[in-house]
C-alpha positions in Angstrom: -23.6 16.1 -22.1 -24.8 18.2 -25.1 -26.9 21.2 -25.5 -30.3 21.0 -27.3 -28.7 22.1 -30.5 -26.3 19.2 -30.3 -23.2 21.2 -29.2 -21.0 19.9 -26.5 -21.9 21.5 -23.2 -19.6 24.4 -22.2 -17.7 23.6 -19.0 -16.1 25.7 -16.4 -12.7 24.7 -17.8 -13.7 26.1 -21.2 -14.4 29.5 -19.6 -11.2 29.3 -17.6 -9.2 28.6 -20.8 -10.8 31.5 -22.6 -10.0 33.9 -19.9 -6.6 32.4 -19.0 -7.3 31.7 -15.4 -7.9 28.6 -13.3 -11.3 26.8 -13.0 -11.3 27.7 -9.3 -11.0 31.4 -10.2 -14.0 31.1 -12.6 -16.0 29.3 -9.9 -15.2 32.1 -7.4 -16.1 34.8 -9.9 -19.4 33.3 -11.0 -20.4 32.5 -7.5 -19.7 36.0 -6.3 -17.0 34.9 -3.8 -14.1 37.0 -2.5 -10.6 36.6 -3.8 -11.0 37.7 -7.4 -9.9 40.9 -8.9 -12.9 43.0 -10.1 -11.5 43.3 -13.7 -11.0 39.5 -13.8 -14.5 38.9 -12.4 -16.0 41.1 -15.2 -14.0 39.2 -17.8 -15.0 35.8 -16.5 -18.7 36.8 -16.5 -18.5 38.2 -20.0 -16.8 35.1 -21.4 -19.3 32.9 -19.5 -22.2 34.7 -21.2 -20.5 34.6 -24.6 -19.9 30.9 -24.4 -23.4 30.3 -23.0 -21.9 28.6 -19.9 -24.6 27.3 -17.5 -23.5 26.0 -14.1 -24.4 22.5 -13.1 -26.9 21.8 -10.5 -24.0 21.1 -8.0 -22.3 24.4 -8.9 -25.6 26.3 -8.4 -26.0 24.7 -5.1 -22.7 26.0 -4.0 -23.9 29.6 -4.7 -26.6 29.2 -2.1 -24.1 27.8 0.5 -22.6 24.5 1.6 -24.4 21.2 1.7 -22.0 20.0 4.5 -21.8 16.7 2.6 -18.7 15.1 1.2 -18.2 12.0 -1.0 -15.7 9.2 -0.9 -15.1 7.4 -4.2 -13.5 3.9 -4.4 -10.9 3.1 -7.1 -11.9 2.1 -10.6 -11.2 -1.5 -11.5 -12.9 -4.8 -12.4 -14.3 -5.9 -9.0 -17.6 -4.9 -7.4 -17.5 -2.0 -5.0 -18.9 -4.2 -2.2 -16.0 -6.6 -2.7 -13.5 -3.7 -2.6 -15.0 -2.5 0.6 -14.4 -6.0 2.1 -10.7 -5.4 1.8 -9.4 -4.3 5.2 -7.4 -1.3 3.7 -10.6 0.3 2.4 -12.8 -0.7 5.3 -10.5 1.1 7.8 -10.0 4.1 5.4 -13.7 4.6 4.9 -14.5 4.2 8.6 -11.9 6.8 9.6 -12.9 9.2 6.9 -16.6 9.0 8.0 -15.6 9.6 11.6 -13.5 12.6 10.7 -16.3 14.1 8.6 -18.9 13.5 11.3 -16.6 15.2 13.8 -16.6 18.3 11.6 -20.4 18.3 11.2 -20.3 16.9 7.6 -22.0 13.8 6.2 -20.0 11.4 4.0 -21.4 9.6 1.0 -19.9 6.4 -0.4 -20.5 6.5 -4.1 -20.2 4.1 -7.0 -17.4 4.3 -9.7 -17.2 6.4 -12.8 -19.2 4.0 -15.0 -22.3 5.7 -13.5 -21.4 9.3 -14.3 -25.0 10.4 -14.4 -25.3 9.6 -10.7 -22.1 11.5 -9.9 -23.3 14.6 -11.7 -26.4 14.6 -9.5 -24.5 14.5 -6.2 -25.1 17.6 -4.1 -21.7 17.6 -2.3 -19.2 20.2 -1.3 -16.1 18.1 -2.1 -14.9 14.7 -3.0 -12.1 12.3 -1.9 -11.1 9.9 -4.7 -9.1 6.7 -3.6 -6.3 5.5 -5.9 -7.0 7.6 -9.0 -6.1 6.1 -12.3 -3.8 8.0 -14.7 -5.8 11.0 -16.0 -8.7 9.8 -13.9 -11.9 11.0 -15.7 -13.7 11.6 -12.3 -11.3 14.4 -11.5 -12.2 16.1 -14.8 -15.9 15.5 -14.1 -15.8 17.2 -10.8 -13.6 19.9 -12.1 -16.3 20.7 -14.7 -18.9 20.7 -11.9 -16.9 23.1 -9.8 -16.5 20.5 -7.0 -13.2 20.4 -5.1 -11.3 17.1 -5.1 -8.6 15.6 -2.9 -7.1 12.2 -3.8 -5.6 9.4 -1.7 -2.4 8.7 -3.8 -1.5 10.8 -6.7 -2.9 10.8 -10.3 0.2 9.8 -12.3 -1.1 11.9 -15.2 -1.3 15.1 -13.2 2.2 15.8 -11.9 1.3 19.4 -11.0 -1.4 18.4 -8.5 -0.6 18.6 -4.8 -4.0 18.1 -3.2 -3.4 14.4 -2.2 -2.5 12.1 0.7 0.1 9.4 0.2 3.0 7.5 1.7 6.6 7.5 0.6 6.0 4.8 -2.0 9.5 4.8 -3.4 11.1 4.8 0.0 8.8 2.1 1.3 9.6 -0.2 -1.6 13.3 0.3 -1.2 13.0 -0.5 2.5 11.3 -3.8 1.7 13.9 -4.7 -0.8 16.8 -3.8 1.5 15.2 -5.8 4.3 15.1 -8.9 2.1 18.6 -8.3 0.8 19.9 -8.0 4.4 18.2 -11.4 5.1 20.3 -13.0 2.3 17.9 -12.8 -0.7 19.7 -12.1 -4.0 17.0 -12.9 -6.6 14.0 -10.9 -5.5 10.8 -10.9 -7.7 8.0 -8.4 -7.6 4.4 -9.3 -7.9 2.5 -6.2 -9.0 -1.1 -5.6 -10.1 -2.3 -4.7 -13.6 -3.2 -1.0 -13.0 -1.9 2.5 -13.5 -2.4 3.8 -10.0 0.3 6.1 -8.7 1.5 3.9 -5.8 1.8 0.9 -8.2 3.8 3.0 -10.7 6.1 4.4 -8.0 6.7 1.0 -6.5 7.5 -0.8 -9.8 9.8 2.1 -10.8 11.6 1.9 -7.4 12.0 -1.8 -7.7 13.6 -1.5 -11.2 16.0 1.2 -10.0 16.9 -0.9 -7.0 17.7 -3.9 -9.2 19.9 -1.7 -11.5 21.8 -0.4 -8.5 22.4 -3.9 -7.2 23.2 -5.4 -10.6 20.2 -7.7 -10.2 17.8 -8.9 -13.0 14.4 -7.4 -12.6 11.7 -10.0 -12.3 8.2 -8.4 -12.5 5.0 -10.4 -12.7 1.6 -8.8 -12.9 -1.7 -10.1 -11.6 -5.2 -9.0 -12.3 -7.3 -7.2 -9.7 -10.5 -8.7 -11.2 -9.4 -12.1 -9.8 -7.5 -11.2 -6.7 -6.4 -14.6 -5.5 -6.6 -16.7 -8.7 -4.5 -14.4 -10.9 -1.9 -13.8 -8.2 -1.6 -17.5 -7.5 -1.1 -18.3 -11.2 1.7 -15.6 -11.5 3.3 -16.8 -8.3 3.4 -20.4 -9.6 5.1 -19.2 -12.8 7.7 -17.5 -10.7 8.3 -20.4 -8.5 8.7 -22.9 -11.3 11.4 -20.9 -13.1 14.7 -22.8 -13.6 16.3 -20.1 -11.5 13.4 -19.3 -9.2 13.5 -16.2 -7.0 14.6 -16.6 -3.4 12.2 -13.8 -2.3 9.0 -12.2 -3.5 7.5 -8.8 -2.8 3.8 -8.5 -3.4 2.1 -5.1 -3.6 -1.7 -5.7 -3.4 -3.8 -6.9 -0.6 -4.8 -10.6 -1.0 -1.7 -11.5 -3.1 0.5 -12.6 -0.2 -1.7 -15.5 0.7 -1.8 -16.5 -2.9 1.9 -16.8 -3.0 1.9 -19.0 0.2 -0.7 -21.3 -1.4 1.2 -21.5 -4.7 4.4 -22.4 -2.9 2.8 -25.1 -0.8 1.2 -26.7 -3.9 4.7 -26.9 -5.3 6.2 -28.5 -2.2 7.8 -25.3 -1.1 7.5 -23.4 2.2 7.7 -19.8 3.2 10.2 -18.8 4.6 12.2 -22.0 4.2 12.4 -21.9 0.4 11.3 -18.4 -0.4 11.1 -15.2 1.6 8.0 -13.1 1.3 7.0 -9.4 2.1 3.8 -7.7 1.4 3.4 -4.0 0.5 0.2 -3.8 2.5 -0.8 -5.2 6.0 -4.0 -7.0 6.5 -5.6 -9.7 8.7 -4.2 -12.2 6.2 -0.6 -11.1 6.8 -1.0 -10.6 10.5 -2.7 -13.9 11.4 -1.9 -16.3 8.6 0.5 -19.2 8.8 3.2 -18.1 8.5 2.7 -14.5 9.6 3.9 -12.3 6.8 6.2 -9.3 7.0 4.2 -6.3 5.7 4.0 -2.5 5.4 1.4 -1.0 7.7 0.1 1.8 5.6 -2.2 3.1 8.4 -5.2 3.5 6.1 -7.2 4.9 8.9 -4.7 7.8 9.2 -5.0 8.3 5.4 -8.7 8.5 5.6 -8.6 11.2 8.4 -5.9 13.1 6.6 -7.8 13.2 3.3 -10.9 14.6 4.9 -8.9 17.2 6.8 -7.1 18.2 3.6 -10.4 18.4 1.7 -12.0 20.6 4.3 -8.9 22.9 4.2 -9.3 23.2 0.5 -12.9 24.1 0.9 -12.0 26.7 3.4 -9.8 28.4 0.8 -6.4 27.3 1.9 -3.6 27.7 -0.7 -2.5 24.6 -2.6 0.2 22.8 -0.5 3.8 22.8 -1.7 3.9 19.0 -1.2 1.3 16.3 -0.6 0.4 15.3 2.9 2.4 12.2 3.8 1.4 9.4 6.1 4.5 7.4 7.0 4.2 3.6 6.8 5.8 1.1 9.2 7.5 -2.2 8.1 6.4 -4.9 10.5 8.8 -7.8 10.4 7.3 -11.3 10.8 8.2 -14.9 10.2 7.9 -14.8 6.4 11.1 -12.8 5.8 13.3 -14.3 8.5 15.4 -17.2 7.1 15.2 -20.3 9.2 18.4 -21.2 11.0 20.3 -23.9 9.3 21.6 -26.7 11.5 25.4 -26.5 11.9 27.4 -29.4 10.6 29.6 -30.8 13.4 32.6 -33.1 12.9 32.9 -35.6 15.6 36.5 -36.3 16.7 37.5 -39.9 17.2 38.7 -40.6 20.6 42.4 -41.5 20.6 43.0 -44.8 22.0 45.4 -45.0 25.0 48.5 -47.1 24.3 48.2 -50.5 25.8 
């Protein structure tokens, strides 16, 4: 956004940089809140005047008090928000987040993605939860400029200093899936990942590559598009399963990809788990009730939604930044897809010795 003279609008971060303090300190100083040294407050106000800083409508609303409204933003990628909300992970997360907000006398808005920044600037909210931020996610910068507090579900890979987020032990969970398959006899394990730069995807791929190096195994990573959840994953799975030295196990990371692997295998005359073992990095109705039932990580997205709202409300209450993110442990639920079928034993029949006549 530009000023009438065509200059870029001065943001709260510009004032913070000029004074040498955080954007939060600038917000507290301008809004007359406690917790700022009087000399610092005077310096902030002087720099704000010099730079012609004008608070956004959302920031001005904060001066008058809280709106008791929070916002939940879905990830940015090439499918429609309604399709995204149809995925069980986000349905459970959004429902639990809303219930937690309601229980704390707050409303919760579900908002569209960053392509419609004009709408995001107009939101009169106290704080925002962003699901699966991309690297250097521009929405975090947008709300930082507006003086609106942000908590994320999963980390922003481009902001290693940030601690206001909820996540699982992505690395540990990936190693657990790989160890499970290795214990089941798999020695050539492929990874089907999604084309995105989300924190949990980056962590999982890195953990896979490290595991392969430790076990002297060749990394075999295929990437599917989120914009065609099933079609792209099915095509990549087919490529893996038609390799001369095809994998004996596959780990998929995104919801919807496990079923695509099962379909691709069947079209090639292969069966899970007879010919290839399969584990999913996210549990869903597809993995629980499909044929075969698929071993999967239960990420407890409902607990994540509740934890994110609680963390955001703590941040709004002025709590200090946590030393570590809030972790929601995942559970590996073992099902048919990763259990090798029993091979029939070969038996040698002895000939009966004939009694001497």
